DSSP file (Angstrom, degrees, kcal/mol; ACC not computed):
  #  RESIDUE AA STRUCTURE BP1 BP2  ACC     N-H-->O    O-->H-N    N-H-->O    O-->H-N    TCO  KAPPA ALPHA  PHI   PSI    X-CA   Y-CA   Z-CA
    1    1 A M    >         0   0    0      0, 0.0     3,-1.4     0, 0.0   147,-0.0   0.000 360.0 360.0 360.0 -34.6   55.5   25.3 -110.5
    2    2 A K  T 3   +     0   0    0      1,-0.3   146,-0.0   149,-0.1     4,-0.0   0.817 360.0  54.8 -64.9 -29.5   54.4   29.1 -110.7
    3    3 A G  T 3  S+     0   0    0      2,-0.0    -1,-0.3     0, 0.0     0, 0.0   0.627  87.0  98.7 -82.1  -7.1   51.9   28.6 -107.9
    4    4 A T  S <  S-     0   0    0     -3,-1.4     3,-0.0     1,-0.1     0, 0.0  -0.506  86.9 -99.7 -80.8 139.9   54.5   27.2 -105.3
    5    5 A P        -     0   0    0      0, 0.0     3,-0.3     0, 0.0    -1,-0.1  -0.175  34.1-117.8 -54.3 156.7   56.0   29.6 -102.7
    6    6 A L  S    S+     0   0    0      1,-0.3     2,-0.6    -4,-0.0    -2,-0.1   0.995  99.0   9.9 -61.2 -60.7   59.6   30.9 -103.7
    7    7 A I  S    S+     0   0    0      2,-0.0     7,-0.8   137,-0.0     2,-0.4  -0.934  72.7 151.5-128.6 107.2   61.3   29.3 -100.8
    8    8 A D  E     +A   13   0A   0     -2,-0.6     5,-0.2    -3,-0.3    -4,-0.0  -0.946  21.5 166.8-139.4 112.2   59.4   26.9  -98.5
    9    9 A G  E >   -A   12   0A   0      3,-2.1     3,-1.7    -2,-0.4    -2,-0.0  -0.315  53.7 -69.6-117.8-163.0   61.6   24.4  -96.8
   10   10 A P  T 3  S+     0   0    0      0, 0.0     3,-0.1     0, 0.0    -2,-0.0   0.711 128.7  51.2 -65.6 -22.1   61.5   21.9  -94.0
   11   11 A F  T 3  S-     0   0    0      1,-0.4     2,-0.3     0, 0.0     6,-0.1   0.092 115.3-111.4-103.8  21.1   61.4   24.6  -91.3
   12   12 A G  E <  S+A    9   0A   0     -3,-1.7    -3,-2.1     4,-0.1    -1,-0.4  -0.603  84.8  14.3  90.5-145.1   58.6   26.5  -92.9
   13   13 A K  E  > S-A    8   0A   0     -2,-0.3     4,-1.3    -5,-0.2     3,-0.4  -0.515  72.0-136.4 -75.3 143.1   59.3   29.8  -94.4
   14   14 A W  H  > S+     0   0    0     -7,-0.8     4,-2.9     1,-0.2     5,-0.3   0.846  95.7  63.4 -70.9 -43.2   63.0   30.4  -94.8
   15   15 A P  H  > S+     0   0    0      0, 0.0     4,-3.0     0, 0.0    -1,-0.2   0.900 104.9  48.0 -54.6 -37.9   63.2   34.1  -93.6
   16   16 A I  H  >>S+     0   0    0     -3,-0.4     4,-2.3     2,-0.2     5,-0.5   0.975 110.0  52.4 -64.7 -50.8   62.1   32.9  -90.1
   17   17 A F  I  X>S+     0   0    0     -4,-1.3     4,-1.3     1,-0.2     5,-1.1   0.961 114.2  44.2 -50.2 -55.1   64.7   30.2  -90.2
   18   18 A Y  I  X5S+     0   0    0     -4,-2.9     4,-0.7     1,-0.2    -1,-0.2   0.946 116.4  45.5 -50.7 -54.9   67.4   32.9  -91.1
   19   19 A L  I  <5S+     0   0    0     -4,-3.0    -1,-0.2    -5,-0.3    -2,-0.2   0.728 125.1  26.2 -71.0 -21.7   66.3   35.4  -88.6
   20   20 A I  I  X5S+     0   0    0     -4,-2.3     4,-1.9    -3,-0.3    -3,-0.2   0.872 123.9  42.0-110.6 -55.8   65.9   33.1  -85.5
   21   21 A L  I  X<S+     0   0    0     -4,-1.3     4,-3.2    -5,-0.5     5,-0.2   0.884 110.8  57.4 -68.7 -41.1   68.3   30.1  -86.0
   22   22 A G  H  X<S+     0   0    0     -5,-1.1     4,-2.4    -4,-0.7    -1,-0.2   0.966 110.7  40.8 -60.8 -49.7   71.3   32.2  -87.3
   23   23 A P  H  > S+     0   0    0      0, 0.0     4,-3.0     0, 0.0     5,-0.3   0.940 114.5  54.8 -65.4 -40.8   71.5   34.5  -84.3
   24   24 A L  H  X S+     0   0    0     -4,-1.9     4,-2.2     2,-0.2    -2,-0.2   0.911 108.1  48.4 -47.7 -45.2   71.0   31.5  -82.0
   25   25 A W  H >X S+     0   0    0     -4,-3.2     4,-2.1     2,-0.2     3,-0.5   0.989 111.8  49.4 -58.6 -61.5   73.8   29.7  -83.6
   26   26 A A  H 3X S+     0   0    0     -4,-2.4     4,-3.4     1,-0.3     5,-0.2   0.878 109.6  51.5 -51.6 -46.0   76.0   32.8  -83.2
   27   27 A I  H 3X S+     0   0    0     -4,-3.0     4,-2.6     2,-0.2    -1,-0.3   0.930 110.2  49.8 -54.3 -45.5   75.1   33.2  -79.5
   28   28 A G  H <X S+     0   0    0     -4,-2.2     4,-1.6    -3,-0.5    -2,-0.2   0.924 113.1  45.4 -66.0 -43.0   76.0   29.6  -78.9
   29   29 A I  H  X S+     0   0    0     -4,-2.1     4,-1.7     2,-0.2     5,-0.3   0.926 113.6  49.5 -61.3 -48.0   79.3   30.0  -80.6
   30   30 A A  H  X>S+     0   0    0     -4,-3.4     4,-3.3     1,-0.2     5,-0.7   0.900 112.4  48.0 -44.5 -49.2   80.0   33.2  -78.8
   31   31 A G  H  <5S+     0   0    0     -4,-2.6    -1,-0.2    -5,-0.2    -2,-0.2   0.745 111.5  49.2 -65.5 -31.4   79.1   31.6  -75.6
   32   32 A W  H  <5S+     0   0    0     -4,-1.6    -1,-0.2    -3,-0.3    -2,-0.2   0.746 126.0  27.0 -79.5 -29.8   81.3   28.5  -76.3
   33   33 A V  H  X5S+     0   0    0     -4,-1.7     4,-0.8    -5,-0.1    -2,-0.2   0.867 126.9  35.5 -97.8 -56.2   84.4   30.7  -77.3
   34   34 A L  H  X5S+     0   0    0     -4,-3.3     4,-2.2    -5,-0.3    -3,-0.2   0.835 106.6  57.8 -80.4 -36.1   84.1   33.9  -75.6
   35   35 A L  H  ><S+     0   0    0     -5,-0.7     4,-2.1     1,-0.2    -1,-0.2   0.866 103.4  54.4 -70.4 -36.6   82.6   33.3  -72.2
   36   36 A P  H  > S+     0   0    0      0, 0.0     4,-2.4     0, 0.0    -1,-0.2   0.881 110.1  48.8 -61.3 -35.8   85.3   30.9  -71.0
   37   37 A M  H  X S+     0   0    0     -4,-0.8     4,-2.0     2,-0.2    -2,-0.2   0.902 111.5  49.0 -70.0 -33.9   87.9   33.4  -71.9
   38   38 A A  H  X S+     0   0    0     -4,-2.2     4,-2.3     2,-0.2    -1,-0.2   0.880 110.2  49.0 -62.7 -38.9   86.1   36.0  -70.0
   39   39 A R  H  X S+     0   0    0     -4,-2.1     4,-2.4     2,-0.2    -2,-0.2   0.889 109.5  53.9 -72.1 -40.3   85.7   33.8  -67.0
   40   40 A F  H  X S+     0   0    0     -4,-2.4     4,-1.4     1,-0.2    -2,-0.2   0.899 109.5  48.6 -57.4 -39.8   89.5   33.0  -67.2
   41   41 A Q  H  X S+     0   0    0     -4,-2.0     4,-1.8     2,-0.2    -2,-0.2   0.901 110.7  50.3 -67.6 -44.7   90.3   36.8  -67.2
   42   42 A A  H  X S+     0   0    0     -4,-2.3     4,-1.5     1,-0.2    -2,-0.2   0.846 110.0  52.1 -58.5 -35.9   87.9   37.4  -64.2
   43   43 A E  H  X S+     0   0    0     -4,-2.4     4,-2.4     2,-0.2    -1,-0.2   0.828 105.4  53.1 -68.8 -33.3   89.6   34.6  -62.3
   44   44 A M  H  X S+     0   0    0     -4,-1.4     4,-1.8     1,-0.2    -1,-0.2   0.880 107.5  51.4 -73.3 -38.0   93.0   36.1  -62.9
   45   45 A V  H  < S+     0   0    0     -4,-1.8    -1,-0.2     1,-0.2    -2,-0.2   0.900 113.6  45.9 -64.9 -35.1   91.9   39.4  -61.4
   46   46 A K  H  < S+     0   0    0     -4,-1.5    -2,-0.2     1,-0.2    -1,-0.2   0.931 118.6  38.6 -71.7 -43.6   90.5   37.5  -58.3
   47   47 A V  H  < S+     0   0    0     -4,-2.4     2,-1.4     1,-0.1     3,-0.3   0.769  97.1  79.8 -83.2 -21.2   93.5   35.2  -57.6
   48   48 A C     <  +     0   0    0     -4,-1.8    51,-0.3    -5,-0.2    -1,-0.1  -0.669  49.7 138.7 -93.4  94.0   96.3   37.6  -58.4
   49   49 A T        +     0   0    0     -2,-1.4    -1,-0.2    49,-0.6    50,-0.2   0.592  44.7  83.8-113.5 -19.3   96.5   39.7  -55.2
   50   50 A S  E     -B   98   0B   0     48,-1.7    48,-2.3    -3,-0.3     2,-0.4  -0.490  65.0-146.3 -85.0 158.1  100.2   40.0  -54.6
   51   51 A E  E     +B   97   0B   0     46,-0.2     2,-0.3    -2,-0.1    46,-0.2  -0.921  20.2 167.9-128.2 153.0  102.4   42.7  -56.4
   52   52 A S  E     -B   96   0B   0     44,-1.9    44,-3.5    -2,-0.4     2,-0.5  -0.955  41.4 -96.5-149.8 161.0  105.8   42.9  -57.6
   53   53 A Q  E     -B   95   0B   0     -2,-0.3    19,-0.6    42,-0.2     2,-0.4  -0.711  43.2-169.7 -84.8 126.7  107.7   45.5  -59.9
   54   54 A G  E     -BC  94  71B   0     40,-3.5    40,-2.3    -2,-0.5     2,-0.4  -0.861  13.2-154.1-122.5 158.8  107.9   44.5  -63.4
   55   55 A T  E     -BC  93  70B   0     15,-2.8    15,-2.2    -2,-0.4     2,-0.6  -0.989  23.0-123.8-134.3 125.8  109.7   45.9  -66.4
   56   56 A V  E     + C   0  69B   0     36,-2.6    35,-3.4    -2,-0.4    13,-0.3  -0.608  37.4 170.2 -63.6 106.9  108.7   45.7  -70.2
   57   57 A T  E     +     0   0B   0     11,-2.4     2,-0.3    -2,-0.6    12,-0.2   0.533  53.8   8.6-104.8 -12.7  111.8   43.9  -71.7
   58   58 A G  E     - C   0  68B   0     10,-1.4    10,-2.4    31,-0.1     2,-0.4  -0.960  55.8-134.6-158.2 179.5  110.5   43.1  -75.1
   59   59 A Y  E     - C   0  67B   0     -2,-0.3     2,-0.6     8,-0.2     8,-0.2  -0.991   4.4-167.2-145.5 132.4  108.0   43.5  -77.9
   60   60 A E  E     - C   0  66B   0      6,-3.2     6,-1.8    -2,-0.4     3,-0.4  -0.902   4.7-179.2-119.5 102.1  106.4   41.0  -80.2
   61   61 A S  S  > S+     0   0    0     -2,-0.6     4,-0.9     1,-0.2     3,-0.3   0.883  83.0  57.3 -77.3 -26.0  104.5   42.7  -83.1
   62   62 A Y  T  4 S+     0   0    0      1,-0.2     2,-0.6     2,-0.1    -1,-0.2   0.688  97.2  64.4 -69.8 -20.3  103.4   39.4  -84.5
   63   63 A N  T  4 S-     0   0    0     -3,-0.4    -1,-0.2     3,-0.1     3,-0.2  -0.568 133.7 -69.6-103.3  66.0  101.7   38.3  -81.3
   64   64 A H  T  4 S-     0   0    0     -2,-0.6    20,-1.7    -3,-0.3    21,-0.2   0.818  91.4 -63.5  46.4  41.3   98.9   40.8  -81.0
   65   65 A A  S  < S-     0   0    0     -4,-0.9    20,-3.3    -5,-0.4     2,-0.4   0.953  83.1-173.1  49.4  60.4  101.4   43.5  -80.3
   66   66 A S  E     -C   60   0B   0     -6,-1.8    -6,-3.2    -3,-0.2     2,-0.4  -0.679  20.6-146.8 -90.0 134.9  102.5   41.9  -77.0
   67   67 A G  E     -CD  59  82B   0     15,-2.8    15,-1.5    -2,-0.4     2,-0.6  -0.824  17.4-134.3 -94.0 136.2  104.9   43.3  -74.5
   68   68 A I  E     -CD  58  81B   0    -10,-2.4   -11,-2.4    -2,-0.4   -10,-1.4  -0.818  24.7-164.9 -92.0 123.5  107.2   40.8  -72.6
   69   69 A I  E     -CD  56  80B   0     11,-2.9    11,-2.2    -2,-0.6     2,-0.4  -0.939   8.1-164.2-106.5 121.9  107.2   41.6  -69.0
   70   70 A Q  E     +CD  55  79B   0    -15,-2.2   -15,-2.8    -2,-0.4     2,-0.3  -0.895  14.8 165.1-109.1 144.1  109.7   40.3  -66.4
   71   71 A Y  E     -CD  54  78B   0      7,-2.3     7,-3.1    -2,-0.4     2,-0.4  -0.940  26.2-129.1-143.4 166.6  109.2   40.4  -62.6
   72   72 A S  E     - D   0  77B   0    -19,-0.6     2,-0.3    -2,-0.3     5,-0.2  -0.906  16.3-178.0-119.1 149.8  110.8   38.8  -59.6
   73   73 A V  E >  S- D   0  76B   0      3,-2.2     3,-2.3    -2,-0.4   -21,-0.1  -0.954  81.2 -17.8-141.9 118.9  109.2   36.9  -56.7
   74   74 A N  T 3  S-     0   0    0     -2,-0.3     3,-0.1     1,-0.3    -2,-0.0   0.788 128.7 -51.3  54.5  38.0  111.5   35.7  -53.9
   75   75 A G  T 3  S+     0   0    0      1,-0.3     2,-0.5     0, 0.0    -1,-0.3   0.510 114.7 116.1  78.0   4.7  114.6   36.1  -56.2
   76   76 A I  E <   -D   73   0B   0     -3,-2.3    -3,-2.2     2,-0.0     2,-0.5  -0.913  60.0-136.7-103.8 132.7  112.9   34.0  -59.0
   77   77 A T  E     -D   72   0B   0     -2,-0.5     2,-0.3    -5,-0.2    -5,-0.2  -0.857  21.7-173.2 -97.6 126.7  112.3   35.8  -62.4
   78   78 A Y  E     -D   71   0B   0     -7,-3.1    -7,-2.3    -2,-0.5     2,-0.3  -0.730  10.8-146.3-113.6 157.5  109.1   35.3  -64.1
   79   79 A T  E     +D   70   0B   0     -2,-0.3     2,-0.3    -9,-0.2    -9,-0.2  -0.946  21.7 161.8-120.9 144.3  107.9   36.4  -67.5
   80   80 A T  E     -D   69   0B   0    -11,-2.2   -11,-2.9    -2,-0.3     2,-0.3  -0.871  22.7-135.8-140.1-177.0  104.4   37.4  -68.6
   81   81 A S  E     -D   68   0B   0     -2,-0.3     2,-0.4    25,-0.3    27,-0.3  -0.944   4.1-153.3-140.7 164.7  103.0   39.3  -71.5
   82   82 A K  E     -D   67   0B   0    -15,-1.5   -15,-2.8    -2,-0.3     3,-0.4  -0.959  18.7-131.3-143.1 120.1  100.4   41.9  -72.2
   83   83 A F  S    S+     0   0    0     -2,-0.4   -17,-0.2   -17,-0.2   -18,-0.2  -0.294  80.8  32.7 -62.9 152.4   98.5   42.5  -75.4
   84   84 A G  S    S+     0   0    0    -20,-1.7     2,-0.3     1,-0.2    -1,-0.2   0.822  81.3 136.0  75.1  41.0   98.1   45.8  -77.2
   85   85 A M        -     0   0    0    -20,-3.3    -1,-0.2    -3,-0.4     2,-0.2  -0.703  45.6-128.3-104.7 168.6  101.5   47.5  -76.3
   86   86 A K    >   -     0   0    0     -2,-0.3     3,-1.6     1,-0.1     4,-0.2  -0.681  23.5-111.1-110.1 167.6  103.8   49.3  -78.6
   87   87 A S  G >  S+     0   0    0      1,-0.3     3,-1.0    -2,-0.2    -1,-0.1   0.705 116.0  64.9 -68.1 -18.6  107.5   49.0  -79.2
   88   88 A S  G 3  S+     0   0    0      1,-0.2    -1,-0.3     3,-0.0   -29,-0.0   0.616  85.3  71.7 -79.7  -8.1  108.0   52.2  -77.5
   89   89 A D  G X   +     0   0    0     -3,-1.6     3,-2.1     2,-0.1   -33,-0.3   0.563  66.5 117.0 -78.7 -11.3  106.8   50.7  -74.3
   90   90 A V  T <  S+     0   0    0     -3,-1.0   -33,-0.2     1,-0.3     3,-0.1  -0.363  79.7  28.4 -60.4 128.8  110.1   48.5  -73.9
   91   91 A G  T 3  S+     0   0    0    -35,-3.4    -1,-0.3     1,-0.3     2,-0.2   0.332  86.1 135.8  95.7  -6.0  111.7   49.8  -70.7
   92   92 A T    <   -     0   0    0     -3,-2.1   -36,-2.6   -36,-0.2    -1,-0.3  -0.552  44.2-145.8 -75.5 136.6  108.5   50.9  -69.0
   93   93 A K  E     +B   55   0B   0    -38,-0.2     2,-0.3    -2,-0.2   -38,-0.2  -0.809  31.6 142.2-102.1 145.1  108.2   49.9  -65.2
   94   94 A G  E     -B   54   0B   0    -40,-2.3   -40,-3.5    -2,-0.3     2,-0.3  -0.931  49.3 -70.2-164.4-174.6  105.0   48.9  -63.6
   95   95 A V  E     -B   53   0B   0     -2,-0.3    14,-3.5   -42,-0.2     2,-0.5  -0.718  34.8-160.4 -96.0 132.1  103.1   46.8  -61.1
   96   96 A V  E     -BE  52 108B   0    -44,-3.5   -44,-1.9    -2,-0.3     2,-0.5  -0.981   8.6-150.7-114.3 127.6  102.6   43.1  -61.9
   97   97 A Y  E     +BE  51 107B   0     10,-2.7    10,-1.9    -2,-0.5     2,-0.3  -0.822  23.4 179.5 -85.2 126.5   99.9   41.5  -60.0
   98   98 A Y  E     -BE  50 106B   0    -48,-2.3   -48,-1.7    -2,-0.5   -49,-0.6  -0.869  36.0-105.9-131.6 171.3  100.5   37.8  -59.4
   99   99 A D  E >   - E   0 102B   0      6,-2.4     3,-1.1     3,-0.7     6,-0.3  -0.786  26.4-148.4 -92.4 119.1   98.9   34.8  -57.7
  100  100 A P  T 3  S+     0   0    0      0, 0.0    -1,-0.1     0, 0.0   -52,-0.1   0.750  99.2  53.2 -58.1 -26.4  100.9   34.1  -54.4
  101  101 A Q  T 3  S+     0   0    0      1,-0.3    -2,-0.0   -54,-0.2   -54,-0.0   0.700 127.4  21.7 -84.1 -18.2  100.2   30.3  -54.7
  102  102 A N  E X   -E   99   0B   0     -3,-1.1     3,-2.0     3,-0.2    -3,-0.7  -0.719  68.4-176.5-148.4  80.4  101.6   30.4  -58.3
  103  103 A P  E 3  S+     0   0B   0      0, 0.0    -4,-0.1     0, 0.0   -25,-0.1   0.756  80.3  69.2 -67.2 -19.6  103.9   33.4  -58.9
  104  104 A A  E 3  S+     0   0B   0      1,-0.1     2,-0.8    -6,-0.1   -25,-0.1   0.671  87.0  78.6 -73.2 -14.4  104.4   32.5  -62.6
  105  105 A R  E <   +     0   0B   0     -3,-2.0    -6,-2.4    -6,-0.3     2,-0.3  -0.855  69.3 122.1 -95.4 104.2  100.6   33.5  -63.2
  106  106 A G  E     -E   98   0B   0     -2,-0.8     2,-0.3    -8,-0.3   -25,-0.3  -0.966  45.5-140.9-153.7 168.0  100.5   37.2  -63.3
  107  107 A Y  E     -E   97   0B   0    -10,-1.9   -10,-2.7    -2,-0.3     2,-0.3  -0.984  22.3-119.2-140.9 152.8   99.5   40.2  -65.3
  108  108 A F  E     -E   96   0B   0     -2,-0.3   -12,-0.2   -27,-0.3   -27,-0.0  -0.641  66.4  -9.8 -95.4 133.3  101.0   43.6  -65.9
  109  109 A G  S    S-     0   0    0    -14,-3.5     2,-0.4    -2,-0.3   -12,-0.2  -0.054 104.5 -26.7  80.3 177.4   99.4   47.0  -65.0
  110  110 A N        -     0   0    0    -14,-0.1     2,-0.6     2,-0.0    -2,-0.1  -0.564  57.4-165.5 -71.3 129.8   95.9   47.8  -63.9
  111  111 A Y        -     0   0    0     -2,-0.4     2,-0.7    -4,-0.1    -2,-0.1  -0.953   8.4-177.7-121.5 103.6   93.3   45.3  -65.1
  112  112 A N        -     0   0    0     -2,-0.6     2,-0.2     2,-0.0    -2,-0.0  -0.913  20.0-149.0 -96.3  98.9   89.9   46.5  -64.7
  113  113 A F        +     0   0    0     -2,-0.7     2,-0.4   -72,-0.1     3,-0.0  -0.463  20.4 179.1 -69.2 136.8   87.8   43.5  -65.9
  114  114 A S     >  -     0   0    0     -2,-0.2     4,-0.6     1,-0.1     3,-0.4  -0.993  32.3-152.4-143.5 129.8   84.6   44.6  -67.6
  115  115 A W  H  > S+     0   0    0     -2,-0.4     4,-3.1     1,-0.2     5,-0.3   0.700  87.3  80.7 -74.5 -12.2   81.9   42.5  -69.1
  116  116 A T  H  > S+     0   0    0      1,-0.2     4,-2.5     2,-0.2    -1,-0.2   0.886  89.4  49.4 -59.3 -39.6   81.0   45.4  -71.4
  117  117 A G  H  > S+     0   0    0     -3,-0.4     4,-1.6     2,-0.2    -1,-0.2   0.863 113.6  47.9 -63.0 -39.8   83.7   44.7  -73.9
  118  118 A W  H  X S+     0   0    0     -4,-0.6     4,-2.6     2,-0.2     5,-0.2   0.953 111.0  50.5 -74.1 -45.4   82.7   41.0  -74.0
  119  119 A L  H  X S+     0   0    0     -4,-3.1     4,-2.9     1,-0.3     5,-0.3   0.938 109.3  50.8 -58.9 -45.4   79.1   41.8  -74.5
  120  120 A I  H  X S+     0   0    0     -4,-2.5     4,-2.3    -5,-0.3    -1,-0.3   0.887 110.6  50.6 -58.7 -36.3   79.8   44.2  -77.3
  121  121 A G  H  X S+     0   0    0     -4,-1.6     4,-1.7     2,-0.2    -1,-0.2   0.902 110.4  48.4 -67.6 -38.3   81.8   41.5  -78.9
  122  122 A I  H  X S+     0   0    0     -4,-2.6     4,-2.9     2,-0.2     5,-0.3   0.945 113.8  46.1 -60.3 -55.2   79.0   39.0  -78.5
  123  123 A V  H  X S+     0   0    0     -4,-2.9     4,-3.1     1,-0.2     5,-0.2   0.885 110.4  52.2 -54.8 -44.4   76.5   41.4  -80.0
  124  124 A S  H  X S+     0   0    0     -4,-2.3     4,-1.6    -5,-0.3    -1,-0.2   0.875 110.8  50.1 -58.1 -37.3   78.7   42.4  -82.8
  125  125 A F  H  X S+     0   0    0     -4,-1.7     4,-2.4     2,-0.2     5,-0.2   0.972 112.6  45.7 -62.2 -53.6   79.2   38.6  -83.6
  126  126 A V  H  X S+     0   0    0     -4,-2.9     4,-3.1     1,-0.3     5,-0.2   0.915 113.6  48.5 -60.5 -45.8   75.4   37.9  -83.6
  127  127 A V  H  X S+     0   0    0     -4,-3.1     4,-2.2    -5,-0.3    -1,-0.3   0.884 112.1  50.3 -64.7 -30.1   74.6   41.0  -85.7
  128  128 A G  H  X S+     0   0    0     -4,-1.6     4,-2.1    -5,-0.2    -2,-0.2   0.932 111.2  47.2 -66.5 -47.8   77.4   39.9  -88.1
  129  129 A V  H  X S+     0   0    0     -4,-2.4     4,-3.0     1,-0.2     5,-0.3   0.914 111.0  53.6 -66.6 -44.3   76.1   36.3  -88.5
  130  130 A T  H  X S+     0   0    0     -4,-3.1     4,-2.1    -5,-0.2    -1,-0.2   0.925 107.9  48.2 -61.8 -41.9   72.6   37.7  -88.9
  131  131 A I  H  X S+     0   0    0     -4,-2.2     4,-2.5     1,-0.2    -1,-0.2   0.904 112.9  49.7 -65.4 -35.8   73.6   40.0  -91.8
  132  132 A V  H  X S+     0   0    0     -4,-2.1     4,-2.3     1,-0.2    -2,-0.2   0.954 111.8  47.4 -71.3 -42.7   75.4   37.1  -93.5
  133  133 A M  H  X S+     0   0    0     -4,-3.0     4,-2.6     1,-0.2    -1,-0.2   0.869 113.8  49.2 -62.6 -36.9   72.4   34.8  -93.1
  134  134 A L  H  X S+     0   0    0     -4,-2.1     4,-2.3    -5,-0.3    -1,-0.2   0.886 109.5  49.5 -72.2 -35.4   70.1   37.5  -94.5
  135  135 A L  H  X S+     0   0    0     -4,-2.5     4,-1.8     2,-0.2    -2,-0.2   0.869 112.0  50.1 -74.7 -34.3   72.4   38.1  -97.4
  136  136 A A  H  X S+     0   0    0     -4,-2.3     4,-2.3    -5,-0.2     5,-0.2   0.927 110.8  50.4 -61.2 -46.2   72.3   34.2  -98.1
  137  137 A Y  H  X S+     0   0    0     -4,-2.6     4,-2.1     2,-0.2    -2,-0.2   0.965 113.1  43.4 -54.8 -55.5   68.6   34.3  -97.9
  138  138 A F  H  X S+     0   0    0     -4,-2.3     4,-1.7     1,-0.2    -1,-0.2   0.786 115.0  50.9 -65.3 -31.8   68.2   37.2 -100.4
  139  139 A D  H  X S+     0   0    0     -4,-1.8     4,-2.0     2,-0.2    -1,-0.2   0.907 112.0  45.3 -70.0 -45.0   70.8   35.6 -102.7
  140  140 A A  H  X S+     0   0    0     -4,-2.3     4,-2.3     1,-0.2    -2,-0.2   0.852 114.4  50.4 -70.4 -35.7   69.0   32.2 -102.6
  141  141 A R  H  X S+     0   0    0     -4,-2.1     4,-2.7    -5,-0.2    -1,-0.2   0.907 110.0  49.2 -75.5 -41.7   65.6   34.1 -103.2
  142  142 A R  H  X S+     0   0    0     -4,-1.7     4,-2.1     2,-0.2    -2,-0.2   0.887 112.3  48.1 -62.7 -41.0   67.0   36.0 -106.2
  143  143 A K  H  X S+     0   0    0     -4,-2.0     4,-2.2     2,-0.2     5,-0.2   0.938 112.6  49.2 -66.5 -46.7   68.5   32.7 -107.8
  144  144 A M  H  X S+     0   0    0     -4,-2.3     4,-2.5     2,-0.2    -2,-0.2   0.927 112.7  47.1 -60.6 -42.5   65.0   31.0 -107.2
  145  145 A N  H  X S+     0   0    0     -4,-2.7     4,-2.0     1,-0.2    -1,-0.2   0.882 110.8  52.7 -67.4 -34.9   63.2   34.1 -108.9
  146  146 A R  H  X S+     0   0    0     -4,-2.1     4,-0.6     1,-0.2    -1,-0.2   0.877 111.6  45.3 -66.7 -35.0   65.6   34.0 -111.7
  147  147 A R  H  X S+     0   0    0     -4,-2.2     4,-1.0     2,-0.2     3,-0.4   0.867 111.7  52.8 -69.0 -44.3   64.9   30.3 -112.3
  148  148 A L  H >< S+     0   0    0     -4,-2.5     3,-0.6     1,-0.2    -2,-0.2   0.904 110.6  45.8 -63.4 -41.8   61.2   30.7 -112.0
  149  149 A T  H 3< S+     0   0    0     -4,-2.0    -1,-0.2     1,-0.2    -2,-0.2   0.626 105.7  61.8 -81.3 -13.1   61.1   33.5 -114.6
  150  150 A A  H 3<        0   0    0     -4,-0.6    -1,-0.2    -3,-0.4    -2,-0.2   0.729 360.0 360.0 -80.3 -24.3   63.3   31.5 -116.9
  151  151 A N    <<        0   0    0     -4,-1.0    -1,-0.2    -3,-0.6    -2,-0.2   0.421 360.0 360.0 -79.1 360.0   60.7   28.8 -117.0
């Protein structure tokens, strides 16, 4: 048993497995979860072309610090929300951009969609998964070394 490699599995040498398959898995998960959300946001910017005056009427700290915004279109009041607001924003007025075909679909304030934030998120996720996979590899190697020296 002393002459066998420390960790040699069905995929060949395990470090290659950890370094390649881990980040590929992370990119797949990120693409499956994050990219549809980014596409949804880009679609909102594209279709919400009409404007209305909106007012922040409430605040929900438990819901990603969301502000509740009310706005009216043709005498009908609609509600939307915006993440990342503060309780001090209640009462703030601003522009709500809404879809003229579906006025209930809208967003508050200037919304400059950028892929940069999403790409930073995906890269961070991939780096995080890679680090976890490497830690798992080195932990497995340490345990295997301990087992071999005990024999």
